[in-house]
C-alpha positions in Angstrom: 23.4 0.7 28.8 20.3 0.5 26.4 19.2 -2.8 25.1 20.6 -3.4 21.6 18.2 -5.8 19.8 18.9 -7.8 16.7 16.6 -7.5 13.7 15.1 -10.9 14.6 14.4 -9.7 18.2 12.8 -6.5 16.9 10.7 -8.5 14.5 9.4 -10.6 17.4 8.4 -7.4 19.2 6.6 -6.0 16.2 4.8 -9.2 15.4 3.5 -9.2 18.9 1.4 -6.1 18.2 -1.8 -7.2 16.4 -1.9 -4.1 14.2 -4.7 -5.2 11.9 -5.8 -2.2 9.9 -9.1 -2.0 11.6 -7.4 -1.9 15.0 -5.0 0.6 16.7 -1.3 0.7 15.8 -0.4 3.2 18.5 1.1 0.7 21.0 3.5 -0.4 18.3 4.4 3.1 17.4 5.0 4.0 21.1 7.2 0.9 21.5 9.3 2.0 18.5 9.6 5.6 19.8 10.7 4.3 23.2 13.3 2.0 21.8 14.7 4.7 19.5 14.7 7.2 22.4 16.8 4.7 24.5 19.5 5.0 21.9 19.3 8.8 21.7 17.1 9.1 18.6 14.3 11.5 18.8 11.1 10.5 16.9 8.0 12.4 15.9 4.4 11.2 15.5 1.7 12.2 13.1 -1.6 11.2 14.5 -4.3 10.1 12.1 -6.8 13.0 12.0 -9.9 10.9 12.3 -8.4 8.5 14.9 -5.8 10.5 16.9 -6.1 8.3 20.0 -5.5 5.0 18.3 -3.4 5.5 15.1 -0.2 7.3 14.3 2.7 7.4 11.9 6.3 7.8 13.1 9.3 9.5 11.5 12.8 10.0 12.9 16.4 11.0 12.0 19.5 9.3 13.2 23.1 10.6 13.0 24.2 14.0 11.8 21.4 16.4 10.8 22.5 16.8 7.2 20.3 16.8 4.1 20.5 14.4 1.1 20.3 11.1 2.9 17.9 8.2 2.8 14.5 7.4 4.2 13.6 3.8 5.1 9.9 3.5 4.8 7.5 0.8 5.9 3.9 0.4 7.1 2.9 -1.0 10.5 -0.6 -2.4 9.7 -1.3 -5.9 8.6 -4.3 -7.8 7.1 -6.7 -9.8 9.2 -6.2 -13.5 10.1 -10.0 -14.1 10.3 -11.0 -17.3 8.6 -7.4 -18.4 8.0 -6.0 -21.7 9.3 -2.7 -21.1 11.2 -0.5 -23.8 12.8 0.8 -21.3 15.4 -0.3 -18.1 17.0 -0.1 -15.5 14.2 0.9 -12.8 16.6 3.8 -14.7 18.2 7.0 -15.1 16.1 7.7 -18.8 15.6 10.7 -20.5 14.0 10.3 -23.7 12.0 12.7 -25.1 9.4 14.6 -21.9 8.7 11.5 -19.7 8.6 10.0 -17.2 10.9 6.2 -17.4 11.0 3.8 -14.6 12.0 1.4 -12.1 10.6 3.3 -9.4 8.9 6.7 -11.1 8.8 6.8 -10.7 5.1 4.4 -7.8 4.7 6.2 -5.9 6.0 7.4 -6.0 9.6 10.5 -7.9 8.5 11.7 -4.7 6.7 10.5 -2.5 9.6 12.6 -4.5 12.0 15.7 -4.1 9.7 15.0 -0.4 9.4 14.7 0.1 13.1 18.0 -1.9 13.6 19.7 0.2 11.0 18.6 3.5 12.7 20.3 2.4 15.9 23.4 1.4 13.9 23.4 4.8 12.1 23.2 6.6 15.4 26.1 4.7 16.8 28.2 5.1 13.6 27.4 8.7 13.1 25.7 8.1 9.7 22.6 10.1 8.7 19.5 8.0 8.2 15.7 8.5 8.5 12.9 6.2 9.3 9.2 6.5 8.3 6.5 4.1 9.5 2.9 4.6 8.4 -0.6 3.4 9.3 -3.5 2.1 7.0 -1.4 1.0 4.1 -3.4 -2.2 3.7 -6.6 -0.3 3.1 -5.4 1.7 0.2 -2.0 3.3 1.2 -4.1 5.9 3.0 -1.5 6.7 5.6 1.4 7.0 3.2 0.2 10.3 1.9 -0.2 11.7 5.4 3.2 10.4 6.4 5.0 11.9 3.3 3.3 15.2 3.8 4.2 15.3 7.5 7.8 14.4 6.8 8.1 17.1 4.2 6.5 19.7 6.6 8.8 18.7 9.5 12.1 20.5 10.3 14.2 17.3 9.7 16.8 17.6 7.0 15.4 16.8 3.6 16.5 13.3 2.4 17.0 12.7 -1.3 15.9 9.1 -1.6 13.3 6.8 -0.1 13.5 3.0 0.0 10.1 1.5 0.5 10.6 -2.0 1.9 7.8 -4.0 0.4 8.8 -7.6 -0.3 10.8 -7.9 -3.5 13.4 -10.5 -2.6 15.9 -7.6 -2.3 15.5 -6.6 -5.9 15.0 -3.0 -7.0 11.4 -2.2 -8.3 11.5 1.1 -10.1 7.8 1.4 -11.1 4.3 0.3 -10.2 0.7 1.0 -11.3 -1.4 3.5 -9.5 -5.0 2.9 -8.5 -8.2 4.8 -7.8 -11.2 3.1 -6.1 -14.9 4.0 -5.8 -17.8 2.5 -3.9 -20.9 2.5 -6.1 -24.5 2.6 -4.8 -27.2 2.1 -7.4 -30.5 3.5 -6.2 -33.4 1.7 -7.9 -37.2 1.7 -7.5 -39.0 -1.4 -6.3 -41.9 -2.9 -8.2 -43.2 -6.4 -8.7 -41.0 -8.2 -11.2 -44.0 -8.9 -13.4 -44.2 -5.2 -14.2 -40.4 -4.7 -14.3 -40.7 -2.0 -17.0 -42.3 0.4 -14.5 -39.5 0.2 -11.9 -35.7 0.3 -11.9 -33.7 -2.7 -10.9 -30.6 -1.5 -9.1 -29.0 -4.8 -9.8 -29.7 -4.9 -13.5 -28.6 -1.3 -14.0 -25.5 -2.0 -11.8 -24.8 -4.8 -14.2 -24.7 -2.4 -17.1 -22.0 -0.4 -15.3 -20.0 -3.6 -14.5 -20.3 -4.6 -18.1 -18.9 -1.2 -19.1 -15.9 -2.2 -16.9 -15.6 -5.5 -18.9 -15.7 -3.5 -22.1 -12.9 -1.1 -20.9 -10.7 -4.1 -20.1 -11.3 -5.7 -23.5 -10.6 -2.4 -25.3 -7.4 -1.8 -23.3 -6.2 -5.3 -23.8 -6.6 -5.0 -27.6 -4.5 -1.9 -27.9 -0.8 -2.0 -28.6 0.9 -0.8 -25.3 3.2 2.1 -25.2 6.8 1.6 -24.1 6.1 2.4 -20.4 2.9 0.4 -20.3 4.7 -2.6 -21.9 6.9 -2.9 -18.8 3.9 -4.1 -16.7 1.8 -7.3 -16.6 -0.8 -6.8 -17.8 0.5 -3.9 -20.0 -2.7 -1.8 -19.7 -5.0 -0.1 -17.2 -7.6 -2.6 -15.9 -10.9 -2.2 -14.0 -12.1 -4.6 -11.3 -15.2 -5.3 -9.3 -14.5 -7.5 -6.3 -17.6 -7.2 -4.1 -21.3 -6.8 -4.8 -24.6 -6.9 -2.8 -28.2 -6.0 -3.3 -31.8 -7.0 -3.7 -34.4 -8.2 -1.2 -36.4 -10.9 -3.1 -36.4 -12.8 -6.4 -39.7 -11.2 -7.5 -39.0 -7.6 -6.5 -36.9 -5.2 -8.6 -33.9 -4.4 -6.5 -34.0 -1.1 -4.6 -30.3 -1.1 -3.9 -27.1 -2.5 -5.4 -23.7 -1.7 -4.1 -20.2 -2.7 -5.3 -16.7 -1.5 -5.5 -14.9 -0.4 -8.7 -11.1 -0.2 -8.8 -8.8 1.0 -11.6 -5.2 -0.1 -11.8 -3.6 2.6 -13.9 -0.3 2.3 -15.9 2.2 5.2 -15.7 1.7 7.5 -18.6 -2.1 7.6 -18.1 -3.7 9.7 -15.4 -6.1 9.2 -12.6 -8.1 12.2 -13.8 -8.5 10.7 -17.2 -10.1 7.5 -15.9 -12.2 9.2 -13.2 -13.6 11.5 -15.9 -14.5 8.5 -18.2 -16.0 6.6 -15.2 -18.1 9.6 -14.1 -19.3 10.2 -17.7 -20.6 6.6 -17.9 -22.3 6.9 -14.5 -24.0 10.1 -15.6 -25.1 8.4 -18.9 -26.7 5.5 -17.1 -28.3 7.7 -14.5 -29.9 9.7 -17.2 -31.4 6.6 -18.8 -32.6 5.3 -15.4 -34.3 8.6 -14.7 -36.2 8.4 -18.0 -38.0 5.4 -16.3 -38.2 6.7 -12.8 -36.8 10.2 -11.9 -35.9 9.1 -8.3 -33.4 6.5 -9.6 -29.7 7.3 -9.6 -26.2 6.1 -9.2 -24.1 7.4 -6.3 -20.3 7.0 -6.3 -18.1 7.6 -3.3 -14.3 7.8 -3.6 -12.5 5.3 -1.4 -8.8 5.9 -1.9 -6.2 6.8 -4.5 -2.6 5.5 -4.9 -0.3 7.4 -7.2 1.8 5.6 -9.8 5.5 5.1 -9.3 6.9 6.3 -12.5 10.1 4.7 -13.8 12.8 7.3 -14.2 16.2 7.4 -15.9 17.9 9.4 -13.1 16.4 7.9 -9.9 19.0 8.3 -7.1 17.2 5.7 -4.9 17.2 3.1 -7.6 20.8 3.8 -8.4 21.8 3.4 -4.8 19.9 0.1 -4.3 21.4 -1.3 -7.5 24.9 -0.3 -6.4 24.4 -2.2 -3.1 22.7 -5.3 -4.5 24.3 -5.6 -7.8 20.9 -6.1 -9.3 20.5 -4.6 -12.8 17.2 -6.2 -13.9 14.4 -3.8 -14.8 11.4 -4.7 -12.5 7.9 -3.2 -12.4 4.9 -4.5 -10.6 1.1 -4.1 -11.0 0.4 -3.6 -7.3 0.7 -0.3 -5.5 2.9 0.9 -2.7 3.6 4.0 -0.7 6.5 4.8 -3.0 4.1 6.6 -5.3 3.2 9.0 -2.5 6.8 9.8 -1.7 7.6 10.3 -5.4 4.6 12.7 -5.6 6.1 14.6 -2.6 9.3 15.1 -4.5 11.5 12.2 -3.4 13.3 9.7 -5.6 11.8 6.4 -4.5 12.4 2.7 -5.1 10.8 -0.4 -3.7 13.2 -3.0 -2.2 12.7 -5.3 0.7 13.2 -8.9 1.9 11.0 -11.9 1.2 8.4 -12.6 -1.6 5.1 -10.8 -2.2 3.5 -14.2 -2.8 3.8 -14.9 0.9 2.0 -11.8 2.0 -1.5 -12.1 3.5 -1.4 -15.9 3.5 -2.1 -18.2 6.4 1.2 -19.2 8.1 2.8 -16.1 6.6 6.6 -16.4 7.0 9.9 -14.9 6.1 13.0 -17.0 5.4 15.7 -16.4 8.0 18.1 -16.2 5.0 16.1 -13.3 3.6 16.2 -11.4 6.9 19.9 -12.0 7.0 20.2 -10.7 3.4 18.3 -7.6 4.5 20.7 -7.0 7.3 23.6 -7.3 5.0 21.9 -4.7 2.7 21.4 -2.3 5.6 25.1 -2.7 6.7 26.2 -1.9 3.2 23.8 1.0 3.0 25.2 2.5 6.2 28.8 2.0 4.9 27.9 3.9 1.7 26.2 6.7 3.6 29.1 7.0 6.0 
């Protein structure tokens, strides 16, 4: 007889894999594949094109091969523990005072464990259910796009709805902002700072672009938001610079300045719209720089893009989750998830999972045992409805 693990036991296995985004996730994926196989569930892997030997996504179908079912979607990577003070090993599940501690317990191996448990239950009950586990979510939902495309291209029956299990305290989140991020490299020209006007300071010109970002935030904040934007906090697209480096000495104009620029975009506005505006400002500043020194310029490199999750009046995934939970509140969030990729691939999608987002990424990250149990009850009710 195959071993039938509880959600808590599965969570202990998953936490034991140190799947920080910079490291492999393949050992975890292979463990999941083996466990599903022991229960008669065939799974499929999509290897990351640039790291096929170390990273993979997994998708699987349990129960009758019929279309129109549900996909349970989670990511397998976690953020680093570097520099954080933990009171126990972050990669060994530990129980203290009704909580289960470990990296990823909230974000989002708790949901992954519930989804894997539900797949085995679905197989035993003869209920159609699908599982989708991704890589590289924590570095920009990079793997979510690959996973959604691989699932659509597979010969598995097409599901109608996707539940993405990011932590929402088991509430239905029907919309989130999208994002697009760039790495900016300002190429200046070094001269002695006493003759500043003959060179180009990459830092000072980079500051002009950063100040443009400040101006965009002020303009957007001053506008009256539309009905969709008003659902979010803040109710507008905002621009952020979180890292910056450059310069070699106080008395030399900086040859280089590098920083990241990220847009959090409300539904109703488009990535293309903001990318066009950003590139136009980069071109304008580059032209001014080159009037001083022709070799100066601003280089921008796309990092990642996360599609918005658009609220919809006829979202079957949202309707299903609300029917199970009894939750009728309208919730939207300003962070991004892989739900946007699934919606872009033609699925109805909703975000709903155990625990609270405020616990994600923290030292001594934990999930309340009560939340894991609530998630298990949700899965049991989901299986009953699908059956």
